[in-house]
C-alpha positions as CSV (number, residue, x, y, z in Angstrom):
1,M,1.9,-13.7,8.5
2,S,4.6,-14.7,10.3
3,S,7.9,-15.5,8.6
4,G,6.9,-19.5,10.1
5,K,4.0,-19.6,8.5
6,R,5.3,-17.7,5.2
7,L,8.0,-20.6,5.3
8,L,5.7,-23.5,5.2
9,E,3.8,-21.9,2.5
10,F,6.5,-21.4,0.5
11,L,7.4,-25.3,1.0
12,K,4.0,-26.3,-0.3
13,G,4.5,-29.0,-3.1
14,N,8.2,-29.8,-2.2
15,K,7.7,-31.4,1.1
16,L,8.5,-34.6,0.1
17,L,11.5,-34.1,-1.6
18,Y,12.7,-32.4,1.8
19,F,11.4,-35.7,3.5
20,G,13.4,-37.4,1.0
21,A,17.0,-35.2,1.7
22,I,16.0,-35.7,5.9
23,F,15.5,-39.3,5.4
24,S,18.8,-39.6,3.6
25,I,20.9,-37.6,5.8
26,A,19.4,-39.6,8.8
27,I,20.8,-42.7,7.1
28,A,23.7,-41.3,6.3
29,T,24.2,-39.9,9.9
30,F,23.5,-43.3,11.2
31,I,26.1,-45.3,8.9
32,A,28.7,-42.4,10.1
33,T,28.0,-43.3,13.6
34,L,29.0,-46.8,12.9
35,E,32.3,-46.2,11.1
36,P,34.2,-45.7,14.6
37,L,32.5,-48.4,16.2
38,V,33.9,-50.7,13.4
39,V,37.2,-49.0,14.0
40,K,37.0,-49.9,17.9
41,I,36.2,-53.4,17.2
42,T,39.2,-53.6,15.0
43,I,41.7,-52.2,17.7
44,D,39.9,-54.0,20.6
45,S,38.6,-57.0,19.3
46,I,40.5,-58.1,16.3
47,I,43.9,-56.7,16.8
48,G,43.4,-56.6,20.7
49,D,42.4,-59.5,22.7
50,K,39.4,-57.6,24.0
51,P,36.2,-60.1,23.2
52,L,33.6,-59.2,20.8
53,P,30.5,-56.9,21.4
54,S,27.9,-59.0,22.4
55,S,25.2,-58.0,19.9
56,P,24.0,-61.1,18.4
57,Y,23.6,-59.2,15.0
58,L,27.2,-58.5,15.0
59,K,28.5,-62.0,15.9
60,N,26.4,-63.7,13.5
61,I,27.8,-61.5,10.9
62,I,31.3,-62.1,11.9
63,N,30.5,-65.8,12.2
64,K,29.0,-66.0,8.6
65,I,32.1,-64.2,7.1
66,G,34.9,-67.0,8.7
67,G,34.6,-65.9,12.4
68,K,37.4,-64.0,14.4
69,S,40.5,-65.9,13.1
70,L,39.5,-64.9,9.8
71,L,39.5,-61.0,10.5
72,V,42.5,-61.5,12.7
73,N,44.7,-63.2,9.5
74,N,42.9,-60.6,6.6
75,L,42.6,-57.1,8.4
76,W,41.7,-56.0,5.1
77,V,38.4,-57.2,5.6
78,C,37.7,-54.3,8.0
79,S,39.0,-52.1,5.7
80,L,36.5,-52.9,2.9
81,A,33.6,-52.8,5.9
82,L,35.1,-49.3,6.7
83,V,35.1,-48.1,2.8
84,S,31.8,-49.9,1.9
85,L,30.2,-48.0,4.9
86,T,31.8,-45.0,3.7
87,A,30.6,-45.3,0.2
88,I,26.8,-46.0,1.0
89,R,27.4,-43.1,3.1
90,G,28.2,-41.3,0.2
91,I,25.6,-42.4,-1.8
92,F,22.8,-41.2,0.6
93,L,24.9,-37.9,1.2
94,F,24.5,-37.2,-2.6
95,L,20.7,-38.1,-2.6
96,R,20.3,-35.4,0.3
97,G,22.0,-32.8,-1.9
98,K,20.3,-33.7,-5.3
99,L,16.8,-33.7,-3.1
100,S,17.6,-30.6,-1.2
101,A,18.8,-28.8,-4.1
102,K,16.0,-29.8,-6.6
103,A,13.5,-28.9,-3.8
104,S,15.1,-25.3,-3.2
105,E,15.6,-24.6,-6.6
106,N,11.3,-25.3,-6.9
107,I,10.9,-23.0,-4.5
108,A,13.0,-20.1,-5.8
109,K,11.3,-20.5,-9.0
110,N,7.7,-20.3,-7.2
111,I,8.8,-17.3,-5.2
112,R,10.3,-15.3,-8.1
113,E,6.9,-16.4,-9.9
114,N,4.4,-15.3,-7.1
115,L,6.6,-12.1,-6.8
116,Y,6.3,-11.1,-10.0
117,N,2.8,-12.0,-10.7
118,H,1.7,-9.9,-7.4
119,I,3.4,-7.4,-8.7
120,Q,1.5,-7.1,-11.6
121,Y,-1.2,-6.5,-10.3
122,L,-0.5,-4.3,-7.5
123,P,-2.2,-0.8,-7.6
124,Y,-0.4,1.9,-9.8
125,E,-0.3,3.9,-6.3
126,Y,2.1,1.0,-5.1
127,H,4.5,1.2,-8.1
128,V,4.6,5.4,-7.8
129,K,5.6,5.1,-4.1
130,S,7.9,2.2,-4.1
131,E,11.9,2.5,-5.1
132,R,12.7,0.1,-8.4
133,G,16.0,-0.7,-6.6
134,E,14.2,-2.2,-3.7
135,L,11.6,-4.3,-5.2
136,I,14.8,-5.3,-8.0
137,Q,16.6,-6.4,-4.8
138,R,13.6,-8.1,-3.1
139,C,12.6,-10.4,-6.2
140,T,16.6,-11.3,-6.6
141,S,19.1,-11.2,-4.0
142,D,16.4,-11.9,-1.2
143,V,15.1,-14.9,-2.9
144,D,18.3,-16.1,-3.2
145,T,19.0,-15.9,0.4
146,I,16.0,-18.1,1.1
147,R,17.6,-20.5,-1.6
148,K,20.7,-20.9,-0.4
149,F,19.2,-21.6,3.4
150,L,17.0,-23.9,1.7
151,S,19.5,-26.0,-0.1
152,T,22.0,-26.4,2.4
153,Q,21.4,-25.2,6.2
154,F,17.9,-26.2,6.4
155,V,18.6,-29.8,6.2
156,E,22.0,-29.2,7.9
157,I,19.5,-28.5,11.2
158,G,18.3,-32.5,10.8
159,R,21.4,-33.5,10.6
160,A,22.7,-31.6,13.6
161,I,19.8,-33.7,16.0
162,F,20.4,-37.0,14.2
163,I,24.1,-36.9,15.3
164,L,23.2,-35.8,18.5
165,I,21.0,-38.2,18.9
166,F,22.8,-41.4,17.2
167,S,26.2,-40.4,19.1
168,V,25.2,-39.7,22.6
169,R,23.1,-43.2,22.2
170,A,26.6,-44.9,21.3
171,M,28.9,-43.2,23.4
172,I,26.6,-43.6,26.2
173,S,26.3,-47.1,25.9
174,L,30.3,-47.4,26.2
175,N,30.9,-45.1,29.0
176,I,28.8,-42.7,31.2
177,K,31.4,-40.6,32.7
178,M,33.5,-40.6,29.1
179,T,29.7,-39.4,27.8
180,L,29.0,-36.3,30.2
181,I,32.8,-34.9,29.6
182,S,32.1,-35.3,25.8
183,I,28.9,-33.3,25.8
184,G,30.3,-30.9,28.6
185,T,30.4,-27.6,26.6
186,V,27.7,-28.2,23.8
187,P,24.9,-26.4,25.9
188,L,27.4,-23.8,26.3
189,I,28.2,-23.5,22.7
190,F,24.2,-23.5,21.9
191,V,23.3,-20.9,23.9
192,F,26.0,-18.7,22.9
193,S,25.4,-19.4,19.4
194,F,21.7,-18.8,19.9
195,L,22.5,-15.5,21.6
196,F,24.7,-14.2,19.7
197,F,22.5,-14.5,16.8
198,S,19.5,-13.0,18.1
199,K,21.5,-9.9,19.1
200,I,22.8,-9.4,15.7
201,S,19.7,-10.1,13.5
202,N,18.9,-6.5,13.0
203,L,22.5,-6.0,11.8
204,F,21.5,-8.5,9.0
205,K,18.7,-6.2,7.9
206,E,20.6,-2.7,8.5
207,V,22.9,-4.7,5.9
208,D,20.3,-5.5,3.7
209,E,18.5,-2.4,3.1
210,A,22.1,-0.6,2.8
211,E,22.5,-2.6,0.1
212,A,19.2,-2.1,-1.2
213,K,19.6,2.0,-1.7
214,M,23.0,0.9,-3.1
215,T,20.9,-0.9,-5.7
216,T,18.3,2.1,-6.0
217,I,20.8,4.7,-6.9
218,L,22.6,2.3,-9.4
219,Q,19.3,1.6,-11.0
220,E,18.1,5.3,-11.2
221,N,21.7,6.5,-12.5
222,L,21.4,3.8,-15.3
223,S,17.9,4.7,-16.4
224,G,18.6,8.4,-16.0
225,V,21.9,8.5,-17.9
226,R,20.8,10.8,-20.1
227,V,19.9,13.6,-17.7
228,V,23.5,12.7,-15.7
229,R,25.4,13.4,-18.9
230,A,23.0,16.7,-19.9
231,F,23.7,18.3,-16.1
232,G,27.1,17.2,-15.9
233,R,26.1,15.3,-12.7
234,E,28.9,12.8,-12.8
235,K,30.7,14.1,-9.8
236,Y,27.3,14.5,-7.6
237,E,26.0,10.7,-8.6
238,I,29.6,9.4,-7.9
239,E,29.6,10.9,-4.5
240,K,26.2,9.6,-3.7
241,Y,26.7,6.5,-4.3
242,N,29.8,6.6,-2.6
243,K,28.2,7.7,0.2
244,E,25.6,4.4,0.3
245,N,29.0,2.4,-0.7
246,E,30.6,3.4,2.4
247,N,27.7,2.8,4.8
248,Y,27.0,-0.9,3.6
249,T,30.9,-1.3,3.3
250,K,31.0,-0.1,7.4
251,L,28.1,-2.4,8.2
252,G,29.5,-4.9,6.2
253,L,32.8,-4.8,8.5
254,K,30.8,-4.4,11.6
255,L,28.9,-7.3,10.7
256,Y,31.8,-9.4,9.6
257,Y,33.9,-8.4,12.9
258,L,31.1,-9.8,15.1
259,L,31.1,-12.7,13.1
260,A,34.8,-13.5,13.4
261,N,34.5,-13.0,17.1
262,Y,31.5,-15.6,17.4
263,W,33.7,-18.1,15.2
264,S,36.7,-17.4,17.2
265,I,34.9,-18.2,20.7
266,S,33.0,-20.9,19.4
267,D,36.3,-22.4,17.8
268,F,38.1,-22.0,21.9
269,L,35.2,-23.6,23.2
270,C,35.0,-26.5,20.6
271,M,39.0,-27.0,21.2
272,L,39.0,-27.0,24.9
273,Q,35.8,-29.6,24.8
274,I,38.0,-32.2,22.5
275,L,41.3,-31.3,25.0
276,G,39.1,-32.4,27.9
277,V,38.2,-35.2,26.3
278,L,41.9,-36.3,25.3
279,I,42.7,-35.8,28.8
280,A,40.1,-37.5,30.4
281,G,40.4,-40.6,27.7
282,V,43.9,-41.0,28.0
283,Y,43.5,-41.0,31.9
284,Y,40.9,-43.4,31.9
285,A,42.7,-45.5,29.4
286,A,46.3,-45.8,31.3
287,K,44.2,-46.8,34.3
288,G,42.4,-49.2,32.3
289,N,38.5,-47.8,33.1
290,I,38.2,-48.0,29.0
291,S,39.7,-49.3,26.1
292,L,42.1,-47.9,23.7
293,G,39.3,-48.4,21.1
294,T,36.8,-46.7,23.1
295,L,39.3,-43.7,23.6
296,V,39.4,-43.5,19.3
297,V,35.7,-43.4,19.1
298,F,35.2,-40.9,21.4
299,M,37.5,-38.9,20.1
300,N,35.8,-39.4,16.5
301,Y,31.8,-38.9,18.0
302,E,33.2,-35.8,19.7
303,G,34.4,-34.7,16.3
304,M,31.1,-35.6,15.0
305,L,29.4,-33.7,17.7
306,L,31.0,-30.3,17.8
307,W,31.2,-29.7,14.8
308,P,27.7,-29.6,13.6
309,V,27.1,-27.9,17.0
310,R,29.2,-25.2,16.1
311,Q,28.1,-24.8,12.6
312,L,24.6,-24.2,14.6
313,G,25.8,-20.8,14.3
314,R,26.3,-20.5,11.1
315,I,22.8,-22.2,10.3
316,L,20.9,-19.6,12.7
317,S,23.2,-16.5,11.0
318,D,21.6,-17.8,7.6
319,M,18.3,-18.3,9.4
320,G,18.5,-15.1,10.7
321,K,19.0,-13.4,6.9
322,M,16.4,-15.3,5.5
323,T,13.9,-14.5,8.0
324,V,14.8,-10.9,7.5
325,S,14.6,-12.0,3.2
326,I,11.3,-13.5,4.1
327,N,9.3,-10.6,5.6
328,R,10.8,-8.6,3.4
329,I,9.5,-10.4,0.5
330,G,6.1,-11.0,2.5
331,E,5.9,-7.0,2.8
332,I,5.7,-7.2,-0.9
333,L,3.4,-10.5,-1.1
334,D,1.1,-8.6,2.0
335,E,0.1,-5.9,-0.5
336,K,-3.2,-6.0,-1.6
337,I,-4.0,-6.5,-5.2
338,E,-6.4,-4.7,-7.3
339,E,-9.3,-6.8,-6.9
340,E,-12.3,-7.5,-9.2
341,F,-15.6,-7.5,-7.5
342,N,-18.8,-9.4,-8.2
343,Y,-20.8,-6.0,-9.0
344,E,-18.2,-4.8,-11.5
345,K,-19.7,-4.9,-15.2
346,K,-18.6,-5.3,-18.4
347,T,-20.8,-3.4,-20.3
348,E,-20.0,-2.2,-24.2
349,I,-18.0,1.3,-23.8
350,K,-19.2,3.7,-26.9
351,G,-17.8,6.8,-25.3
352,N,-20.0,8.9,-23.7
353,I,-18.8,10.5,-20.3
354,E,-20.2,12.6,-17.7
355,F,-18.3,14.2,-15.0
356,K,-20.9,15.8,-11.8
357,D,-19.4,17.3,-8.9
358,V,-16.2,15.0,-8.9
359,Y,-13.8,15.2,-6.1
360,F,-10.2,13.6,-6.1
361,E,-7.2,13.5,-3.5
362,Y,-3.8,11.9,-3.3
363,E,-3.6,12.7,0.0
364,K,-6.1,13.3,2.4
365,D,-7.4,16.6,3.0
366,I,-5.2,18.0,-0.2
367,P,-7.6,18.0,-3.2
368,V,-6.4,18.1,-6.5
369,L,-9.6,18.1,-8.4
370,K,-12.7,19.8,-6.8
371,D,-16.2,20.0,-7.8
372,V,-15.6,19.1,-11.6
373,S,-18.6,18.6,-14.3
374,F,-18.7,18.3,-18.0
375,K,-19.9,15.7,-20.5
376,V,-18.6,14.4,-23.5
377,R,-20.7,12.9,-26.2
378,K,-19.4,10.0,-28.1
379,G,-17.2,10.9,-31.1
380,E,-15.9,14.4,-29.4
381,R,-12.9,15.9,-29.2
382,I,-12.3,17.3,-26.0
383,A,-9.2,19.3,-24.7
384,I,-7.7,19.9,-21.3
385,I,-5.3,23.0,-20.5
386,G,-3.8,24.5,-17.7
387,H,-0.8,25.0,-15.5
388,T,1.2,22.2,-14.3
389,G,-0.5,21.1,-11.3
390,S,-4.2,22.1,-12.0
391,G,-5.1,18.2,-12.3
392,K,-4.9,17.5,-16.0
393,S,-3.2,14.4,-15.7
394,S,-5.4,13.7,-12.6
395,I,-8.5,13.1,-14.9
396,T,-6.7,10.6,-16.9
397,Y,-5.9,8.6,-13.6
398,I,-9.2,8.5,-12.9
399,L,-10.8,7.5,-16.1
400,T,-8.6,4.6,-16.0
401,R,-9.2,3.5,-12.7
402,L,-5.5,3.5,-11.6
403,Y,-7.1,6.1,-8.7
404,D,-10.8,6.2,-7.8
405,Y,-12.0,9.1,-6.9
406,Q,-13.6,10.1,-3.3
407,K,-16.6,12.3,-4.3
408,G,-19.4,12.7,-7.0
409,S,-20.4,10.4,-10.0
410,I,-18.4,9.9,-13.2
411,K,-20.6,7.7,-15.9
412,I,-19.6,6.2,-18.7
413,D,-22.8,5.7,-21.2
414,G,-24.8,5.5,-18.5
415,V,-22.7,3.3,-15.9
416,E,-21.1,4.7,-12.6
417,L,-16.8,4.6,-13.4
418,K,-16.6,2.7,-10.3
419,E,-18.8,-0.3,-11.1
420,I,-17.2,-1.2,-14.8
421,N,-14.1,-3.4,-14.0
422,K,-10.9,-2.1,-14.6
423,K,-9.3,-4.3,-16.7
424,W,-12.1,-3.8,-19.0
425,I,-11.8,0.0,-18.8
426,R,-8.4,-0.1,-19.8
427,K,-8.7,-2.1,-22.4
428,N,-11.0,0.4,-23.8
429,I,-9.6,3.4,-23.2
430,G,-6.1,4.2,-25.3
431,L,-3.6,5.9,-23.7
432,V,-0.6,8.1,-24.6
433,L,1.7,9.2,-21.5
434,Q,3.9,12.3,-22.1
435,E,6.9,9.8,-21.6
436,P,6.1,6.7,-23.4
437,F,7.9,3.6,-22.4
438,L,9.2,1.4,-24.9
439,Y,10.6,-2.2,-24.7
440,S,13.9,-3.5,-25.7
441,R,12.0,-5.3,-29.0
442,T,11.7,-4.1,-32.2
443,I,9.7,-1.5,-33.6
444,K,7.2,-3.7,-35.1
445,E,6.5,-5.6,-31.9
446,N,6.7,-2.5,-29.8
447,I,3.4,-1.3,-32.0
448,K,1.3,-5.0,-31.7
449,I,2.3,-5.4,-28.3
450,G,-1.5,-4.6,-27.3
451,R,-2.6,-6.7,-29.9
452,K,-0.3,-9.3,-30.7
453,E,-2.6,-10.7,-33.9
454,A,-2.5,-7.3,-35.5
455,Q,-1.4,-7.5,-39.6
456,E,1.1,-6.1,-41.4
457,E,-1.3,-3.5,-43.2
458,E,-2.4,-2.4,-39.4
459,I,0.9,-1.7,-38.4
460,V,1.8,0.4,-41.3
461,K,-1.7,2.0,-41.2
462,A,-1.1,3.1,-37.2
463,A,2.7,3.8,-37.8
464,S,1.6,6.6,-40.7
465,Q,-1.5,7.7,-38.7
466,A,0.9,8.2,-35.6
467,S,3.5,9.9,-38.7
468,I,6.0,7.6,-38.1
469,H,5.9,5.5,-40.8
470,K,8.4,7.0,-43.4
471,V,11.0,7.3,-40.6
472,I,10.8,3.9,-39.9
473,V,11.1,2.8,-43.4
474,D,14.1,4.9,-43.8
475,F,16.0,2.4,-41.0
476,E,18.2,-0.1,-42.3
477,K,16.2,-3.0,-40.9
478,G,12.9,-1.0,-41.2
479,Y,10.0,-2.5,-38.8
480,D,12.5,-4.9,-37.9
481,T,14.6,-2.4,-36.1
482,L,16.0,-3.1,-32.3
483,V,15.1,-0.5,-30.3
484,G,17.4,0.1,-27.2
485,E,16.1,0.0,-23.3
486,N,13.1,2.6,-23.1
487,G,13.5,3.1,-26.9
488,V,17.0,4.8,-26.1
489,T,18.3,4.7,-29.4
490,L,15.1,6.5,-30.8
491,S,14.9,10.3,-30.5
492,G,12.1,11.6,-28.1
493,G,9.9,12.4,-30.8
494,Q,10.2,8.9,-32.7
495,R,9.7,7.4,-29.3
496,Q,6.3,9.4,-28.6
497,R,5.1,8.8,-32.2
498,V,6.0,4.8,-32.1
499,A,3.6,4.6,-28.8
500,I,0.7,6.9,-30.1
501,A,1.1,4.1,-33.0
502,R,1.0,1.4,-30.3
503,T,-2.2,2.8,-29.0
504,L,-3.9,3.4,-32.3
505,I,-3.8,-0.3,-33.4
506,N,-6.0,-1.1,-30.8
507,K,-8.8,0.7,-31.8
508,T,-10.4,1.6,-28.8
509,P,-13.6,4.0,-28.4
510,I,-12.0,6.0,-26.0
511,L,-8.7,7.8,-26.8
512,I,-6.6,9.9,-24.4
513,F,-3.3,11.9,-25.2
514,D,-1.5,13.0,-22.1
515,D,0.6,16.0,-23.2
516,S,1.8,13.2,-25.7
517,L,2.5,15.7,-28.2
518,S,4.6,17.7,-26.7
519,A,7.6,15.9,-27.9
520,V,6.9,16.4,-31.7
521,D,7.6,19.6,-33.8
522,T,4.2,21.9,-34.7
523,E,4.5,20.7,-38.1
524,T,4.4,17.1,-37.4
525,D,1.9,17.7,-34.4
526,K,-0.2,18.8,-37.2
527,K,0.2,15.9,-39.3
528,I,-1.1,13.8,-36.5
529,R,-4.0,15.6,-35.6
530,E,-5.0,15.6,-39.4
531,A,-4.5,12.0,-39.4
532,L,-6.3,11.4,-36.4
533,K,-9.5,13.3,-37.9
534,D,-10.3,10.2,-40.1
535,R,-8.8,7.7,-37.6
536,S,-11.2,9.2,-34.6
537,K,-14.4,9.5,-36.3
538,G,-16.6,8.3,-33.8
539,V,-14.1,8.1,-31.3
540,T,-14.1,9.8,-27.8
541,T,-10.9,12.1,-28.2
542,F,-9.1,13.6,-25.1
543,I,-5.9,16.0,-25.9
544,I,-4.1,17.2,-22.9
545,S,-1.8,19.9,-23.8
546,H,0.2,23.1,-23.0
547,R,0.2,23.8,-26.3
548,I,-2.7,25.7,-27.9
549,S,-2.2,25.2,-31.8
550,T,-2.6,21.7,-30.5
551,I,-5.9,21.7,-29.0
552,K,-8.0,24.7,-30.8
553,D,-9.4,22.8,-32.9
554,A,-11.1,20.6,-30.1
555,D,-14.9,20.1,-30.1
556,K,-14.6,21.6,-26.4
557,I,-12.0,23.1,-24.1
558,I,-11.6,22.3,-20.7
559,V,-9.9,25.1,-18.5
560,L,-8.4,24.1,-15.3
561,D,-6.9,26.0,-12.5
562,K,-5.9,24.9,-8.8
563,G,-8.2,21.2,-9.4
564,K,-11.7,23.6,-10.6
565,I,-13.0,24.1,-14.1
566,V,-12.6,27.8,-14.7
567,Q,-13.4,27.9,-18.5
568,M,-14.9,25.7,-20.6
569,G,-15.8,26.2,-24.4
570,K,-14.4,26.6,-28.0
571,H,-11.3,28.2,-28.9
572,E,-13.0,31.2,-30.3
573,E,-15.3,31.5,-27.5
574,L,-12.7,31.4,-25.3
575,I,-10.4,34.0,-26.6
576,K,-13.1,36.8,-26.1
577,D,-13.0,36.2,-22.3
578,D,-10.9,38.0,-20.5
579,G,-9.4,34.9,-18.7
580,L,-6.7,32.5,-18.2
581,Y,-7.2,30.5,-21.7
582,K,-6.7,34.1,-23.2
583,R,-3.7,35.0,-21.2
584,I,-1.9,31.8,-22.3
585,W,-3.4,32.4,-26.0
586,E,-1.6,35.5,-26.2
587,I,1.9,34.6,-24.4
588,Q,2.0,31.6,-26.9
589,K,1.3,33.7,-30.0
590,N,3.5,36.5,-28.8
591,T,6.3,33.5,-28.2
592,D,5.6,32.0,-31.7
593,K,6.1,35.6,-33.4
594,E,9.0,36.2,-31.5
595,D,10.5,33.1,-32.9
596,I,9.3,33.7,-36.6
597,N,10.8,36.9,-36.4
598,S,14.3,36.0,-35.0
599,E,14.2,33.1,-37.7
600,K,14.3,35.8,-40.1
601,V,16.9,37.6,-39.0
602,G,19.1,34.5,-38.5
């Protein structure tokens, strides 16, 4: 969608407000063109001896207030007329500002809401590939750029047009030669403005992108402050930020240097135009071709006419920025959201799962899972183990339909997974990730985030099953303890257990622990698994782990290597085979013995 069509789409529901603003600026501009005429009449016909204008409306007004003789003896009436016109113009200017501000704020609010809502439903793959800082800037800075333009400059376009129409019409009625002299450089200034800002529109985009890079670095640094401190990367991060900051500054200076050139050249052309009108006006007035009042009118109109035309450069400048912002926001809104199709089902999920020759890849021709086949009965505990990158977490992503597999078949209770509604399947699968995310809220709110109606006893029970209840009650405020951003005030193990409690409270028929017990010690790991035995009766449970002690009690253990299942069975069976599982078991067993011996020596 083009930026123009996108802008019209944003204006929906607010066009009446803008129509009111444009109408107000039209009236205000018309009144502004009347003020110099009042001055002309006062100088030429009231103070001077020139006849009054031939307008019947004007003569009727003057006669009603007492005629020319009254005005000659009471010049304050002319002053009052000017003050009255200025006051009326001020009222309409106020209305223009109020209406355009209200419309622009409404539009900015709608854009922010549309962006946020759209981002919520974008595929998981989009969020993996996009930069958070870039998204944040588009949702804040770019929206504000559009708001500022629509608040001021959008209506200023109408003002410039009305001034051109009203003032030129009035000048032509007074003197055609002076009119031609007065508008001599207007086309030149307009063409110069248009060409200049069309040339530097790409620079606006470069400045925006440079700012987005800085925002991304800042966001990553604040989110990863622990890593920065732990590895002493402060100097490296400062240098990285300074490099982008320097690039942003250079681009900004280049932009302002070009803008300074534009303003100075346009100022020179405007002053040259005013000088030309002044010289010509004095010459014609001296010869008697025009009156002194007419000269004053032309000088007033020249100021009224030139500055909006000169401001056209600023309008075009802001329009260029706004167009870039609209396109950047449009790139997000044009991204396809996760669709719900009519054929997608919301069947009862019991927990029977069958993988058959499943093939999956993130990038074309680079398979992550190849010919993966296994069956899981309702209530079974399935463990998945393998080297990093073997495809363990990919099974999780496929089951929750964050990604769809390319070949093969996955059936849940006899229904093909691709035919089950995405939201429905996610609602019926409890997922605990290796790196859980907690909100900046209380522990209680974090636990019941998926079930706001959960009662106190349910929250305590879920926390107890996750082996975190005793820790929570030791806090000063207990379950009302406020955790920092992403749970920063809790330890890694505590965060993990709160996330487990949050999943358990939902009572889903399928549970997946994606290496989520790795952050807790072996004793806590054992307590959680024992608590889960009662909780997960009749619940199909997947446990993905690198730690064999965590998975050895599973009903079935799947060993993955390079995207393929190389072994499958119970712990007792697998340690007898001379395969990958046995090698991992022996390494971990020997490591555990060494740790125990070192503790004894210590």
